[in-house]
C-alpha positions as CSV (number, residue, x, y, z in Angstrom):
1,M,0.0,0.0,0.0
2,T,1.3,3.5,-0.9
3,K,1.4,6.0,1.9
4,P,-0.7,9.2,1.6
5,I,1.2,12.4,0.8
6,V,0.4,15.4,3.0
7,I,-0.7,18.6,1.3
8,S,0.1,21.7,3.3
9,V,-0.6,25.4,2.7
10,A,1.5,27.9,4.6
11,G,2.9,25.2,6.7
12,E,-0.6,23.9,7.8
13,P,-1.7,20.4,6.7
14,Q,-4.9,20.6,4.8
15,G,-5.3,17.1,3.5
16,V,-3.6,14.2,1.9
17,V,-3.5,12.7,-1.6
18,V,-3.5,9.0,-2.2
19,P,-2.6,7.4,-5.5
20,N,-5.7,6.5,-7.6
21,G,-4.4,4.6,-10.6
22,Q,-2.5,7.3,-12.6
23,D,-4.2,10.1,-10.6
24,F,-4.4,11.2,-7.0
25,R,-7.5,11.4,-4.8
26,F,-7.6,14.3,-2.3
27,M,-8.8,13.6,1.2
28,A,-9.5,16.7,3.3
29,V,-8.5,17.0,6.9
30,K,-9.4,20.6,7.5
31,L,-12.9,22.0,7.1
32,G,-11.7,24.8,4.8
33,V,-10.7,22.4,2.0
34,F,-13.7,20.1,2.3
35,P,-14.9,21.2,-1.2
36,L,-11.9,19.3,-2.6
37,D,-12.6,16.1,-0.6
38,G,-12.8,13.2,-3.0
39,R,-11.7,15.1,-6.0
40,I,-9.2,13.5,-8.4
41,F,-6.1,15.4,-9.6
42,Q,-3.6,14.5,-12.3
43,S,-0.7,15.4,-10.0
44,I,0.3,16.2,-6.5
45,D,1.2,19.7,-7.6
46,A,-2.3,20.2,-9.0
47,A,-3.9,19.1,-5.7
48,R,-1.6,21.4,-3.8
49,A,-2.5,24.3,-6.1
50,A,-6.2,23.7,-5.7
51,A,-5.8,23.6,-1.9
52,E,-3.8,26.8,-2.0
53,A,-6.5,28.5,-4.1
54,V,-9.3,27.4,-1.7
55,V,-7.4,28.5,1.4
56,E,-6.2,31.8,-0.1
57,G,-9.8,32.5,-1.4
58,A,-11.2,32.0,2.1
59,T,-8.6,34.3,3.5
60,E,-9.3,37.0,0.9
61,L,-13.0,36.7,1.7
62,A,-12.5,36.9,5.4
63,N,-10.2,40.0,4.9
64,S,-12.9,41.7,2.8
65,F,-15.2,42.1,5.8
66,E,-15.0,45.2,7.9
67,P,-13.1,44.8,11.2
68,N,-15.1,44.2,14.3
69,D,-15.1,47.5,16.2
70,G,-17.2,46.1,19.0
71,N,-20.3,48.0,18.0
72,D,-23.1,45.7,17.0
73,S,-25.6,48.5,16.2
74,G,-27.3,48.1,13.0
75,L,-26.8,44.3,12.8
76,V,-29.9,42.2,12.6
77,A,-29.9,38.8,14.3
């Protein structure tokens, strides 16, 4: 059996890829990359690039929100 290969982004493990014939199947270990879980990639580099894109996209989205100033006025719950 072939060992899984860890896919990290910015030093944080996000998932692993396991050989799937000529391809690699991604198995997510962090919630942020679950959209990639089970996807097949042609290479380890392609899986890593996809994980980086998902993580970086989530970071960009989070940074696009206004900082919390502690004032909840105007928010509807």
